[in-house]
All heavy atoms as a GROMACS GRO file, in nm:
protein
  479
    1MET      N    1  -0.405   2.783  -6.218
    1MET     CA    2  -0.307   2.844  -6.310
    1MET      C    3  -0.315   2.779  -6.445
    1MET      O    4  -0.323   2.654  -6.455
    1MET     CB    5  -0.165   2.828  -6.248
    1MET     CG    6  -0.059   2.904  -6.317
    1MET     SD    7  -0.064   3.064  -6.250
    1MET     CE    8   0.049   3.147  -6.364
    2MET      N    9  -0.316   2.855  -6.549
    2MET     CA   10  -0.330   2.805  -6.682
    2MET      C   11  -0.186   2.761  -6.734
    2MET      O   12  -0.088   2.825  -6.710
    2MET     CB   13  -0.373   2.913  -6.780
    2MET     CG   14  -0.515   2.950  -6.768
    2MET     SD   15  -0.561   3.068  -6.899
    2MET     CE   16  -0.693   2.986  -6.975
    3SER      N   17  -0.187   2.648  -6.803
    3SER     CA   18  -0.059   2.604  -6.866
    3SER      C   19  -0.035   2.690  -6.988
    3SER      O   20  -0.118   2.770  -7.034
    3SER     CB   21  -0.073   2.458  -6.907
    3SER     OG   22  -0.158   2.448  -7.018
    4ASP      N   23   0.087   2.682  -7.038
    4ASP     CA   24   0.123   2.766  -7.158
    4ASP      C   25   0.036   2.732  -7.274
    4ASP      O   26  -0.001   2.817  -7.349
    4ASP     CB   27   0.273   2.737  -7.192
    4ASP     CG   28   0.370   2.803  -7.095
    4ASP    OD1   29   0.325   2.895  -7.017
    4ASP    OD2   30   0.484   2.763  -7.096
    5ARG      N   31   0.004   2.600  -7.292
    5ARG     CA   32  -0.087   2.565  -7.406
    5ARG      C   33  -0.221   2.622  -7.382
    5ARG      O   34  -0.278   2.674  -7.482
    5ARG     CB   35  -0.095   2.412  -7.408
    5ARG     CG   36  -0.180   2.364  -7.521
    5ARG     CD   37  -0.191   2.208  -7.522
    5ARG     NE   38  -0.278   2.164  -7.627
    5ARG     CZ   39  -0.411   2.157  -7.619
    5ARG    NH1   40  -0.468   2.197  -7.512
    5ARG    NH2   41  -0.481   2.112  -7.722
    6ASP      N   42  -0.277   2.620  -7.262
    6ASP     CA   43  -0.406   2.676  -7.240
    6ASP      C   44  -0.406   2.828  -7.259
    6ASP      O   45  -0.502   2.882  -7.314
    6ASP     CB   46  -0.457   2.642  -7.098
    6ASP     CG   47  -0.488   2.501  -7.075
    6ASP    OD1   48  -0.509   2.425  -7.176
    6ASP    OD2   49  -0.492   2.455  -6.959
    7LEU      N   50  -0.297   2.892  -7.217
    7LEU     CA   51  -0.283   3.038  -7.234
    7LEU      C   52  -0.278   3.071  -7.384
    7LEU      O   53  -0.344   3.168  -7.427
    7LEU     CB   54  -0.163   3.086  -7.161
    7LEU     CG   55  -0.143   3.240  -7.155
    7LEU    CD1   56  -0.265   3.303  -7.095
    7LEU    CD2   57  -0.017   3.275  -7.081
    8ASP      N   58  -0.205   2.990  -7.460
    8ASP     CA   59  -0.197   3.012  -7.608
    8ASP      C   60  -0.332   2.994  -7.672
    8ASP      O   61  -0.376   3.070  -7.759
    8ASP     CB   62  -0.096   2.921  -7.669
    8ASP     CG   63   0.048   2.956  -7.636
    8ASP    OD1   64   0.072   3.071  -7.590
    8ASP    OD2   65   0.140   2.869  -7.656
    9LEU      N   66  -0.407   2.888  -7.629
    9LEU     CA   67  -0.541   2.869  -7.681
    9LEU      C   68  -0.634   2.982  -7.648
    9LEU      O   69  -0.715   3.028  -7.726
    9LEU     CB   70  -0.600   2.736  -7.623
    9LEU     CG   71  -0.569   2.607  -7.697
    9LEU    CD1   72  -0.626   2.488  -7.624
    9LEU    CD2   73  -0.617   2.610  -7.840
   10MET      N   74  -0.624   3.032  -7.523
   10MET     CA   75  -0.713   3.141  -7.479
   10MET      C   76  -0.676   3.266  -7.560
   10MET      O   77  -0.770   3.340  -7.609
   10MET     CB   78  -0.690   3.175  -7.332
   10MET     CG   79  -0.780   3.289  -7.284
   10MET     SD   80  -0.950   3.262  -7.291
   10MET     CE   81  -0.983   3.200  -7.127
   11LYS      N   82  -0.555   3.300  -7.588
   11LYS     CA   83  -0.514   3.416  -7.671
   11LYS      C   84  -0.567   3.402  -7.811
   11LYS      O   85  -0.622   3.499  -7.868
   11LYS     CB   86  -0.362   3.432  -7.671
   11LYS     CG   87  -0.306   3.480  -7.542
   11LYS     CD   88  -0.154   3.488  -7.552
   11LYS     CE   89  -0.087   3.534  -7.424
   11LYS     NZ   90   0.058   3.541  -7.438
   12ALA      N   91  -0.558   3.280  -7.868
   12ALA     CA   92  -0.607   3.256  -8.004
   12ALA      C   93  -0.755   3.274  -8.008
   12ALA      O   94  -0.813   3.334  -8.101
   12ALA     CB   95  -0.565   3.119  -8.053
   13ALA      N   96  -0.828   3.217  -7.909
   13ALA     CA   97  -0.971   3.230  -7.898
   13ALA      C   98  -1.017   3.373  -7.892
   13ALA      O   99  -1.106   3.414  -7.965
   13ALA     CB  100  -1.021   3.150  -7.778
   14LEU      N  101  -0.956   3.449  -7.806
   14LEU     CA  102  -0.996   3.586  -7.786
   14LEU      C  103  -0.970   3.672  -7.911
   14LEU      O  104  -1.051   3.756  -7.942
   14LEU     CB  105  -0.926   3.646  -7.661
   14LEU     CG  106  -0.970   3.585  -7.526
   14LEU    CD1  107  -0.890   3.649  -7.413
   14LEU    CD2  108  -1.121   3.605  -7.504
   15ALA      N  109  -0.856   3.646  -7.977
   15ALA     CA  110  -0.824   3.716  -8.098
   15ALA      C  111  -0.931   3.690  -8.207
   15ALA      O  112  -0.984   3.784  -8.269
   15ALA     CB  113  -0.691   3.683  -8.149
   16GLU      N  114  -0.961   3.562  -8.227
   16GLU     CA  115  -1.059   3.524  -8.331
   16GLU      C  116  -1.196   3.578  -8.293
   16GLU      O  117  -1.266   3.638  -8.375
   16GLU     CB  118  -1.064   3.372  -8.347
   16GLU     CG  119  -1.165   3.328  -8.448
   16GLU     CD  120  -1.169   3.180  -8.465
   16GLU    OE1  121  -1.064   3.116  -8.460
   16GLU    OE2  122  -1.279   3.130  -8.489
   17LEU      N  123  -1.240   3.555  -8.170
   17LEU     CA  124  -1.372   3.594  -8.130
   17LEU      C  125  -1.391   3.746  -8.125
   17LEU      O  126  -1.496   3.790  -8.158
   17LEU     CB  127  -1.403   3.532  -7.992
   17LEU     CG  128  -1.419   3.384  -7.995
   17LEU    CD1  129  -1.426   3.329  -7.849
   17LEU    CD2  130  -1.542   3.340  -8.070
   18SER      N  131  -1.288   3.819  -8.098
   18SER     CA  132  -1.297   3.966  -8.094
   18SER      C  133  -1.322   4.017  -8.238
   18SER      O  134  -1.413   4.103  -8.257
   18SER     CB  135  -1.167   4.019  -8.039
   18SER     OG  136  -1.171   4.158  -8.046
   19ARG      N  137  -1.253   3.963  -8.333
   19ARG     CA  138  -1.275   4.003  -8.476
   19ARG      C  139  -1.418   3.967  -8.518
   19ARG      O  140  -1.485   4.049  -8.576
   19ARG     CB  141  -1.175   3.937  -8.568
   19ARG     CG  142  -1.034   3.994  -8.554
   19ARG     CD  143  -0.945   3.941  -8.667
   19ARG     NE  144  -0.932   3.794  -8.662
   19ARG     CZ  145  -0.840   3.729  -8.594
   19ARG    NH1  146  -0.752   3.791  -8.519
   19ARG    NH2  147  -0.835   3.597  -8.603
   20LEU      N  148  -1.461   3.846  -8.485
   20LEU     CA  149  -1.599   3.803  -8.522
   20LEU      C  150  -1.704   3.885  -8.450
   20LEU      O  151  -1.808   3.923  -8.509
   20LEU     CB  152  -1.615   3.658  -8.495
   20LEU     CG  153  -1.548   3.559  -8.591
   20LEU    CD1  154  -1.555   3.421  -8.532
   20LEU    CD2  155  -1.600   3.572  -8.729
   21LYS      N  156  -1.685   3.912  -8.323
   21LYS     CA  157  -1.786   3.988  -8.245
   21LYS      C  158  -1.796   4.127  -8.299
   21LYS      O  159  -1.914   4.179  -8.317
   21LYS     CB  160  -1.748   3.989  -8.099
   21LYS     CG  161  -1.854   4.048  -8.009
   21LYS     CD  162  -1.817   4.028  -7.860
   21LYS     CE  163  -1.928   4.057  -7.771
   21LYS     NZ  164  -1.890   4.040  -7.629
   22ASP      N  165  -1.689   4.195  -8.328
   22ASP     CA  166  -1.691   4.328  -8.387
   22ASP      C  167  -1.773   4.330  -8.517
   22ASP      O  168  -1.852   4.416  -8.547
   22ASP     CB  169  -1.556   4.389  -8.410
   22ASP     CG  170  -1.489   4.430  -8.280
   22ASP    OD1  171  -1.564   4.455  -8.181
   22ASP    OD2  172  -1.364   4.442  -8.276
   23ALA      N  173  -1.739   4.232  -8.604
   23ALA     CA  174  -1.806   4.223  -8.736
   23ALA      C  175  -1.954   4.194  -8.717
   23ALA      O  176  -2.040   4.249  -8.787
   23ALA     CB  177  -1.740   4.120  -8.823
   24ALA      N  178  -1.989   4.104  -8.627
   24ALA     CA  179  -2.126   4.060  -8.604
   24ALA      C  180  -2.213   4.176  -8.551
   24ALA      O  181  -2.332   4.186  -8.583
   24ALA     CB  182  -2.131   3.944  -8.512
   25GLU      N  183  -2.152   4.261  -8.468
   25GLU     CA  184  -2.232   4.371  -8.414
   25GLU      C  185  -2.268   4.478  -8.518
   25GLU      O  186  -2.366   4.554  -8.497
   25GLU     CB  187  -2.149   4.439  -8.303
   25GLU     CG  188  -2.143   4.352  -8.178
   25GLU     CD  189  -2.062   4.415  -8.060
   25GLU    OE1  190  -1.996   4.519  -8.083
   25GLU    OE2  191  -2.065   4.363  -7.954
   26HIS      N  192  -2.193   4.480  -8.629
   26HIS     CA  193  -2.225   4.585  -8.730
   26HIS      C  194  -2.264   4.516  -8.862
   26HIS      O  195  -2.243   4.576  -8.973
   26HIS     CB  196  -2.099   4.668  -8.753
   26HIS     CG  197  -2.047   4.729  -8.624
   26HIS    ND1  198  -2.116   4.830  -8.559
   26HIS    CD2  199  -1.941   4.704  -8.548
   26HIS    CE1  200  -2.052   4.866  -8.450
   26HIS    NE2  201  -1.953   4.790  -8.438
   27SER      N  202  -2.318   4.398  -8.858
   27SER     CA  203  -2.347   4.329  -8.981
   27SER      C  204  -2.480   4.258  -8.973
   27SER      O  205  -2.559   4.278  -8.883
   27SER     CB  206  -2.233   4.236  -9.012
   27SER     OG  207  -2.248   4.173  -9.133
   28ARG      N  208  -2.494   4.161  -9.061
   28ARG     CA  209  -2.619   4.084  -9.074
   28ARG      C  210  -2.616   3.960  -8.987
   28ARG      O  211  -2.520   3.927  -8.926
   28ARG     CB  212  -2.633   4.051  -9.218
   28ARG     CG  213  -2.641   4.171  -9.308
   28ARG     CD  214  -2.708   4.136  -9.441
   28ARG     NE  215  -2.707   4.253  -9.531
   28ARG     CZ  216  -2.813   4.337  -9.535
   28ARG    NH1  217  -2.916   4.314  -9.464
   28ARG    NH2  218  -2.805   4.432  -9.622
   29HIS      N  219  -2.724   3.893  -8.993
   29HIS     CA  220  -2.753   3.775  -8.914
   29HIS      C  221  -2.652   3.666  -8.927
   29HIS      O  222  -2.610   3.601  -8.827
   29HIS     CB  223  -2.892   3.722  -8.954
   29HIS     CG  224  -2.936   3.604  -8.882
   29HIS    ND1  225  -2.974   3.604  -8.746
   29HIS    CD2  226  -2.948   3.477  -8.922
   29HIS    CE1  227  -3.003   3.479  -8.712
   29HIS    NE2  228  -2.994   3.398  -8.813
   30ILE      N  229  -2.599   3.640  -9.044
   30ILE     CA  230  -2.508   3.526  -9.059
   30ILE      C  231  -2.379   3.544  -8.982
   30ILE      O  232  -2.325   3.449  -8.927
   30ILE     CB  233  -2.472   3.504  -9.216
   30ILE    CG1  234  -2.401   3.379  -9.238
   30ILE    CG2  235  -2.392   3.622  -9.267
   30ILE    CD1  236  -2.484   3.256  -9.220
   31LEU      N  237  -2.329   3.664  -8.967
   31LEU     CA  238  -2.204   3.685  -8.886
   31LEU      C  239  -2.232   3.662  -8.736
   31LEU      O  240  -2.147   3.613  -8.664
   31LEU     CB  241  -2.145   3.818  -8.912
   31LEU     CG  242  -2.080   3.839  -9.049
   31LEU    CD1  243  -2.032   3.980  -9.065
   31LEU    CD2  244  -1.965   3.738  -9.064
   32GLY      N  245  -2.354   3.690  -8.693
   32GLY     CA  246  -2.390   3.668  -8.555
   32GLY      C  247  -2.393   3.517  -8.529
   32GLY      O  248  -2.345   3.469  -8.421
   33ARG      N  249  -2.446   3.442  -8.624
   33ARG     CA  250  -2.446   3.298  -8.607
   33ARG      C  251  -2.308   3.239  -8.617
   33ARG      O  252  -2.270   3.144  -8.540
   33ARG     CB  253  -2.534   3.234  -8.720
   33ARG     CG  254  -2.683   3.266  -8.700
   33ARG     CD  255  -2.769   3.196  -8.793
   33ARG     NE  256  -2.760   3.057  -8.761
   33ARG     CZ  257  -2.841   2.964  -8.811
   33ARG    NH1  258  -2.941   3.004  -8.885
   33ARG    NH2  259  -2.827   2.836  -8.784
   34LEU      N  260  -2.221   3.294  -8.698
   34LEU     CA  261  -2.084   3.248  -8.711
   34LEU      C  262  -2.015   3.276  -8.578
   34LEU      O  263  -1.938   3.193  -8.523
   34LEU     CB  264  -2.011   3.324  -8.824
   34LEU     CG  265  -1.867   3.287  -8.841
   34LEU    CD1  266  -1.844   3.141  -8.879
   34LEU    CD2  267  -1.805   3.375  -8.954
   35TYR      N  268  -2.039   3.392  -8.517
   35TYR     CA  269  -1.973   3.422  -8.391
   35TYR      C  270  -2.018   3.325  -8.285
   35TYR      O  271  -1.939   3.277  -8.208
   35TYR     CB  272  -2.011   3.569  -8.347
   35TYR     CG  273  -1.961   3.598  -8.207
   35TYR    CD1  274  -1.824   3.621  -8.180
   35TYR    CD2  275  -2.049   3.599  -8.099
   35TYR    CE1  276  -1.778   3.646  -8.054
   35TYR    CE2  277  -2.003   3.626  -7.973
   35TYR     CZ  278  -1.871   3.645  -7.949
   35TYR     OH  279  -1.823   3.671  -7.821
   36ASN      N  280  -2.149   3.297  -8.274
   36ASN     CA  281  -2.201   3.207  -8.177
   36ASN      C  282  -2.145   3.066  -8.194
   36ASN      O  283  -2.110   2.997  -8.091
   36ASN     CB  284  -2.354   3.206  -8.177
   36ASN     CG  285  -2.413   3.328  -8.117
   36ASN    OD1  286  -2.355   3.390  -8.031
   36ASN    ND2  287  -2.532   3.362  -8.164
   37THR      N  288  -2.131   3.021  -8.312
   37THR     CA  289  -2.077   2.891  -8.338
   37THR      C  290  -1.930   2.885  -8.299
   37THR      O  291  -1.885   2.784  -8.229
   37THR     CB  292  -2.087   2.854  -8.492
   37THR    OG1  293  -2.226   2.855  -8.525
   37THR    CG2  294  -2.026   2.721  -8.520
   38ALA      N  295  -1.853   2.988  -8.333
   38ALA     CA  296  -1.708   2.993  -8.291
   38ALA      C  297  -1.702   3.003  -8.139
   38ALA      O  298  -1.610   2.937  -8.079
   38ALA     CB  299  -1.642   3.112  -8.355
   39LEU      N  300  -1.787   3.081  -8.081
   39LEU     CA  301  -1.784   3.092  -7.933
   39LEU      C  302  -1.805   2.956  -7.867
   39LEU      O  303  -1.735   2.923  -7.772
   39LEU     CB  304  -1.891   3.193  -7.885
   39LEU     CG  305  -1.904   3.222  -7.742
   39LEU    CD1  306  -1.775   3.293  -7.688
   39LEU    CD2  307  -2.026   3.305  -7.710
   40GLU      N  308  -1.900   2.882  -7.911
   40GLU     CA  309  -1.930   2.750  -7.856
   40GLU      C  310  -1.816   2.655  -7.876
   40GLU      O  311  -1.782   2.581  -7.785
   40GLU     CB  312  -2.058   2.694  -7.913
   40GLU     CG  313  -2.181   2.768  -7.861
   40GLU     CD  314  -2.313   2.710  -7.923
   40GLU    OE1  315  -2.311   2.597  -7.974
   40GLU    OE2  316  -2.414   2.786  -7.913
   41GLU      N  317  -1.755   2.657  -7.992
   41GLU     CA  318  -1.641   2.571  -8.026
   41GLU      C  319  -1.523   2.605  -7.933
   41GLU      O  320  -1.466   2.511  -7.876
   41GLU     CB  321  -1.604   2.584  -8.170
   41GLU     CG  322  -1.487   2.500  -8.207
   41GLU     CD  323  -1.450   2.515  -8.355
   41GLU    OE1  324  -1.536   2.544  -8.438
   41GLU    OE2  325  -1.328   2.493  -8.385
   42TRP      N  326  -1.488   2.732  -7.921
   42TRP     CA  327  -1.374   2.772  -7.838
   42TRP      C  328  -1.405   2.741  -7.691
   42TRP      O  329  -1.315   2.695  -7.619
   42TRP     CB  330  -1.342   2.916  -7.857
   42TRP     CG  331  -1.253   2.945  -7.976
   42TRP    CD1  332  -1.291   3.011  -8.090
   42TRP    CD2  333  -1.118   2.906  -7.993
   42TRP    NE1  334  -1.183   3.018  -8.175
   42TRP    CE2  335  -1.077   2.954  -8.117
   42TRP    CE3  336  -1.028   2.837  -7.914
   42TRP    CZ2  337  -0.947   2.935  -8.168
   42TRP    CZ3  338  -0.896   2.815  -7.965
   42TRP    CH2  339  -0.860   2.866  -8.086
   43ALA      N  340  -1.527   2.763  -7.648
   43ALA     CA  341  -1.559   2.739  -7.509
   43ALA      C  342  -1.544   2.592  -7.476
   43ALA      O  343  -1.490   2.552  -7.371
   43ALA     CB  344  -1.703   2.780  -7.481
   44GLY      N  345  -1.584   2.501  -7.572
   44GLY     CA  346  -1.562   2.362  -7.556
   44GLY      C  347  -1.416   2.320  -7.544
   44GLY      O  348  -1.378   2.237  -7.458
   45ARG      N  349  -1.337   2.381  -7.633
   45ARG     CA  350  -1.195   2.348  -7.633
   45ARG      C  351  -1.127   2.399  -7.504
   45ARG      O  352  -1.030   2.334  -7.455
   45ARG     CB  353  -1.129   2.415  -7.749
   45ARG     CG  354  -1.167   2.350  -7.885
   45ARG     CD  355  -1.101   2.417  -8.002
   45ARG     NE  356  -0.956   2.388  -8.003
   45ARG     CZ  357  -0.874   2.440  -8.092
   45ARG    NH1  358  -0.921   2.524  -8.184
   45ARG    NH2  359  -0.747   2.411  -8.088
   46LEU      N  360  -1.177   2.509  -7.452
   46LEU     CA  361  -1.112   2.565  -7.328
   46LEU      C  362  -1.179   2.518  -7.203
   46LEU      O  363  -1.131   2.551  -7.091
   46LEU     CB  364  -1.124   2.718  -7.337
   46LEU     CG  365  -1.037   2.783  -7.442
   46LEU    CD1  366  -1.081   2.931  -7.464
   46LEU    CD2  367  -0.892   2.775  -7.414
   47GLY      N  368  -1.285   2.442  -7.212
   47GLY     CA  369  -1.359   2.394  -7.089
   47GLY      C  370  -1.424   2.507  -7.014
   47GLY      O  371  -1.436   2.502  -6.892
   48LEU      N  372  -1.478   2.602  -7.090
   48LEU     CA  373  -1.552   2.714  -7.030
   48LEU      C  374  -1.694   2.721  -7.080
   48LEU      O  375  -1.727   2.659  -7.180
   48LEU     CB  376  -1.487   2.849  -7.072
   48LEU     CG  377  -1.342   2.876  -7.024
   48LEU    CD1  378  -1.286   3.003  -7.093
   48LEU    CD2  379  -1.342   2.892  -6.874
   49ASP      N  380  -1.777   2.786  -7.003
   49ASP     CA  381  -1.914   2.808  -7.048
   49ASP      C  382  -1.911   2.920  -7.157
   49ASP      O  383  -1.839   3.019  -7.137
   49ASP     CB  384  -1.998   2.858  -6.925
   49ASP     CG  385  -2.141   2.884  -6.961
   49ASP    OD1  386  -2.211   2.790  -7.007
   49ASP    OD2  387  -2.178   3.006  -6.944
   50PRO      N  388  -1.986   2.906  -7.263
   50PRO     CA  389  -1.981   3.007  -7.366
   50PRO      C  390  -2.019   3.150  -7.314
   50PRO      O  391  -1.958   3.247  -7.358
   50PRO     CB  392  -2.087   2.962  -7.468
   50PRO     CG  393  -2.094   2.815  -7.452
   50PRO     CD  394  -2.069   2.792  -7.305
   51ILE      N  395  -2.111   3.155  -7.228
   51ILE     CA  396  -2.143   3.286  -7.168
   51ILE      C  397  -2.027   3.350  -7.089
   51ILE      O  398  -1.996   3.471  -7.105
   51ILE     CB  399  -2.266   3.277  -7.078
   51ILE    CG1  400  -2.390   3.239  -7.162
   51ILE    CG2  401  -2.293   3.408  -7.002
   51ILE    CD1  402  -2.513   3.204  -7.079
   52GLN      N  403  -1.956   3.269  -7.019
   52GLN     CA  404  -1.834   3.311  -6.947
   52GLN      C  405  -1.728   3.360  -7.042
   52GLN      O  406  -1.668   3.467  -7.025
   52GLN     CB  407  -1.783   3.201  -6.859
   52GLN     CG  408  -1.668   3.235  -6.771
   52GLN     CD  409  -1.616   3.118  -6.692
   52GLN    OE1  410  -1.641   3.004  -6.728
   52GLN    NE2  411  -1.550   3.147  -6.584
   53LEU      N  412  -1.707   3.277  -7.147
   53LEU     CA  413  -1.604   3.315  -7.242
   53LEU      C  414  -1.641   3.445  -7.316
   53LEU      O  415  -1.555   3.530  -7.339
   53LEU     CB  416  -1.582   3.205  -7.344
   53LEU     CG  417  -1.480   3.226  -7.457
   53LEU    CD1  418  -1.341   3.261  -7.398
   53LEU    CD2  419  -1.467   3.107  -7.548
   54ASN      N  420  -1.769   3.463  -7.346
   54ASN     CA  421  -1.814   3.587  -7.418
   54ASN      C  422  -1.782   3.713  -7.334
   54ASN      O  423  -1.751   3.815  -7.387
   54ASN     CB  424  -1.964   3.577  -7.440
   54ASN     CG  425  -2.011   3.697  -7.521
   54ASN    OD1  426  -1.963   3.725  -7.624
   54ASN    ND2  427  -2.109   3.763  -7.468
   55GLN      N  428  -1.785   3.697  -7.203
   55GLN     CA  429  -1.752   3.810  -7.114
   55GLN      C  430  -1.604   3.855  -7.124
   55GLN      O  431  -1.570   3.966  -7.099
   55GLN     CB  432  -1.786   3.781  -6.972
   55GLN     CG  433  -1.934   3.768  -6.952
   55GLN     CD  434  -1.969   3.723  -6.810
   55GLN    OE1  435  -1.885   3.678  -6.732
   55GLN    NE2  436  -2.095   3.738  -6.779
   56PHE      N  437  -1.524   3.758  -7.165
   56PHE     CA  438  -1.379   3.792  -7.180
   56PHE      C  439  -1.342   3.852  -7.313
   56PHE      O  440  -1.231   3.908  -7.332
   56PHE     CB  441  -1.292   3.664  -7.163
   56PHE     CG  442  -1.291   3.609  -7.022
   56PHE    CD1  443  -1.331   3.477  -7.005
   56PHE    CD2  444  -1.256   3.677  -6.917
   56PHE    CE1  445  -1.332   3.418  -6.876
   56PHE    CE2  446  -1.254   3.628  -6.788
   56PHE     CZ  447  -1.295   3.492  -6.769
   57VAL      N  448  -1.431   3.839  -7.408
   57VAL     CA  449  -1.401   3.883  -7.549
   57VAL      C  450  -1.408   4.038  -7.556
   57VAL      O  451  -1.517   4.094  -7.534
   57VAL     CB  452  -1.502   3.818  -7.647
   57VAL    CG1  453  -1.469   3.867  -7.790
   57VAL    CG2  454  -1.494   3.669  -7.645
   58PRO      N  455  -1.294   4.098  -7.586
   58PRO     CA  456  -1.294   4.244  -7.601
   58PRO      C  457  -1.364   4.290  -7.727
   58PRO      O  458  -1.362   4.222  -7.828
   58PRO     CB  459  -1.146   4.283  -7.600
   58PRO     CG  460  -1.079   4.160  -7.649
   58PRO     CD  461  -1.163   4.044  -7.610
   59THR      N  462  -1.424   4.410  -7.722
   59THR     CA  463  -1.475   4.472  -7.843
   59THR      C  464  -1.413   4.609  -7.858
   59THR      O  465  -1.364   4.667  -7.762
   59THR     CB  466  -1.628   4.482  -7.838
   59THR    OG1  467  -1.669   4.559  -7.723
   59THR    CG2  468  -1.694   4.345  -7.835
   60ARG      N  469  -1.430   4.662  -7.975
   60ARG     CA  470  -1.370   4.797  -8.003
   60ARG      C  471  -1.472   4.902  -7.973
   60ARG      O  472  -1.577   4.898  -7.971
   60ARG     CB  473  -1.329   4.807  -8.146
   60ARG     CG  474  -1.208   4.713  -8.171
   60ARG     CD  475  -1.169   4.726  -8.316
   60ARG     NE  476  -1.084   4.604  -8.340
   60ARG     CZ  477  -1.045   4.572  -8.457
   60ARG    NH1  478  -1.073   4.642  -8.559
   60ARG    NH2  479  -0.972   4.466  -8.470
   0.00000   0.00000   0.00000
């Protein structure tokens, strides 16, 4: 079970990563790199594998 702090971190991560992922899919190389960097940073903070976290990130 996730603590309230972990749940808040996960919500923040998914919100940020969702915006970046949408932008990266329709943009140039630099936004893709920014998304990957943010994904790795959030995954580290949440104790998740970046690939696993990426699967949770919603897209439009």
